[in-house]
N, C-alpha and C positions, 0 to 999 in steps of 0.2 A: 757300804751303801748299796752297791750293785747287787750284792747277795741278798740283802734285806728286801729290795724292790722285787727281785726275782721270786723270792719266797712268798711275798704278798700276792703276786700274780698267780701262784700255784694254789693258793688257799681259796676255797669257795667264799663268796661274799657273806654267807650266813656264818661260816666258821670264823671269818675275820671279825665280824661284828660281835660274835660271842667272846672272842679273845679281848677285844677292846673293852667290852663291858666288864669282864672279870678284872682286867687291869685297873679300870676306873674304880671298881668296887674295893679293891685292895689298897690302891695308892691314894685315892681321894676320899671315898665315902667312909671307910673304916677309920682312917686317921682323923678326919674332920669330926666324926661322931665322938671320938674320944676327946679331942681338943675342945670340942664344943661344951664340955662340962665346965671348962674354965673360961674360954673365950666367948664373949657375948657381943653380938653386933645386931642391934635392932634396926629396923628400917629407918631411914632418914625422912622425916615428913617435910616435904617441900612446900606444900600448900594444902589447905583444907576448906571445904565449903562450910556454910553456916550450919551450926548444930551438929558438927561431926566430932565433938569431944569424946564421946564414948568409943567411936571407932578408932580414933587416934590412940586412946589408952589401950585398946585391944591390940593394935598393931605394935605398940611399944613393948609388948610382952613377948614378941616373937624373936627368936635368935636366927638370923639369916645365915650365920656362919656354919651351923651344924646341919648337914643334910638329913633328910627325913625318909620315912618309908615311902612317901609319895615321890621323892626324888629318885629313889632306887627303882621303883616300878616304871616311871616315865623313861628313865635312862635305858632300862632293859628293853623297852619297846622301840627305842630309837628317837625319842623326843629330846629336845635340848632344854626343856623347862627347868631341869635341876642338875644338869651334867656338870657344868663349871662356868661356862660362858654366861649362863643365867642361873639364878637360884630362886626362881618364882615358887617352886613347889615347897619351899620352906614356909612361905606365906599361906599357900593353899592348904597345906596339911593342917595348919592351925585354924584357919577360917572355916573349912568345910568339914572338919572332924565331927562337929556337933550338928551340922546342917543335914548330913546324909541325903544329898540331892538325889531325886528320882528321875530328873530330866536335865540333861546337860547339853548345851549347844556351844560348839566352837567354830568360829569363822576363821578359815585359813587351814586347809588340810596339809599344806606343804607341797608346792609344785617343784618339779625338776626342770621345767621348761625354761631354758635360758632367755627366751624371748619375752618373758613376763617379768615385770619389775619386782614381783614378790617371790622370785625363785629362791630356793634354798641351795641350789647348786647340785652337782652330780651326786654328792654323798648324802643328801637329804632323804628322808624316808616318809613319803606321803601317808597320811592316816595314822602316824605313830601315836600322836597324842590321844586320838579318839580311842584307840585300842588300850592305851594306858588308863584313860578314864573308865573304860569298861572293866578293866581288871580291878581298879581301886574301888569301884562301886558296883558290886555284883547284882544289885537289884535295879540299877538305873538303866534308862534308855538314853542312848547317846545320839546326838544329831550334829551334823557339820555342814559347811558350805564352802565353796571355793569358786573362783573364776575359771579355773582350768578344768574342763570337762574330763580330761584324762585321769584326774585324781579322784573322781567321784566313785563311790562304791556302796554296796549294801551287804551287810552280814548280820548274824544274830545280834540283836539289840543295837545295831548301828544303822543309821540311814543318813544319806548326804544329798545335798541339793546344789544346783548352780546358783551363783550370786556374783554380781558386780557391785562392790560396796560403794562405788562412786555414783551409782544409779539408784535414786530413791525408789523408782518404780520396781526395780529388780529386788530391792530389799523388802519392800512391802509384799511382793509376790512370794518370797520365801516364807514370810510370816503368815501368809494366807493358807499355807499347806495344811490339810486336815490333821496330819500327824503332830503339828505344833500347836494345835488349839489347846487351850487350858494353861498356857504359860510355861516358862522355863525357870528352873531353880537356880541354875548357874549358867551365865553366858560369858564366854571367854573370847575376846576379839584379838586374834593373832593373824590378821590379814595383811593388807597393804599398810605399811608403817609410815603414814604421813598424817599430819593433823587433819587435813581436809577429809581424808578417807575415814579416819577414826571418828570424827565428829558426825559425819553423815550417817554412819551406821549406828552410832550410839543414840542419837536423838530420835531415831525411829524405833530402835530396838528396846530401849529402856522400858517402854510400856508393856513389854511382854515378860518381864521378870516377875515371878510370883512374890507374894508378901514374905518377907524374911529372906529373900534370895539375893544373889550377888551378880554384879556386872564388873568384869575386869578388862582393862585395855592393856595389852602387853607391848613390850618393845618400844616404848615411847622414847624417841631420840632426845638427847640433850638439847639439840637445836630447836626442838618444839616445846620445851618446858614453859617458856613464857606465854605461848599460845594457850596452854592448858591453865596456867595461872589466871590469865585473863578470862578464860571460859568459866572457871570456878568463881571468880569475882562477880561476873555478870550473868552468864547464861544458866548456870546450875540452879539458880533460884526458880527456874521454870519447872523444876522437878522437886517440889518440897517434901515428898515422901522418901527422898534418898539422902544418905550421908555420903559425901565424896571426900576422898583423901588422895593426894598425889604423893607418891613415895619413890625414893631411890633405895635400891638394895645394895649395901656395901659389897663390893666384889673386886678383888685384886685383878681379875682377868678381863673385866669389861668396864670401860669408862666411856661408853658410847651410847648405849640404849638400854641399860638395865633399870628401867623405870616403869612403874605401874600406876594406872588410875584404878583405885579400888572404890566401888560404889555398893552400898548396902541399902536395900529397900526395907523400911521399917515394917515390922509384922503388925 
């Protein structure tokens, strides 16, 4: 153990990250891809809004056991969306394959600041998902937002903004940016994982999804599932152009927050 720890300290972070990726690729990705020919695990539908039958059928055809091309790309860039703890990219690969989004927005860049409740910890990689989206969709423009100023950045086809998702004024300020006019094809909410924060951002931001577009809430905790069921029963009716489905992704590694709210705006 001492020799292993010493070796880790001698290797550069970039090299260590590369080693971890190739180890995951061989031990997890490749084996699961092969086993996925036989093993089928569709998402578990926990609740659905009115008129969501078509979306439920579409979700039922997804195999969350077998990692996809999107899982591999996101993992390569340091995102946890399809590594093992989460398998969200098995869903995204199926839903966005025909969508070909041109404008993607993700809330939550991934902060390392231990003082913030949304911190990923020291090993997190801020901006990883945005760069993964950029690789997956070469023609798309990628936008993001976070409460931690230190994580904000701008590069080719990526632009980010400050946002406190518990502050309605701050959310509206983000959507007033000239770069975001015209709507967003895919919004992924991966910010502060509480029902209050999710609901606040969702109810303002849904209006900015383009026709045929998607809105996803990630990392919904099991303890918040009843809040979402209640929201689907009562509040989702205020958004009649959307289909809403709350799903759990079967995952042997995560029995805590591997749940998604998937919303599709009718074209």
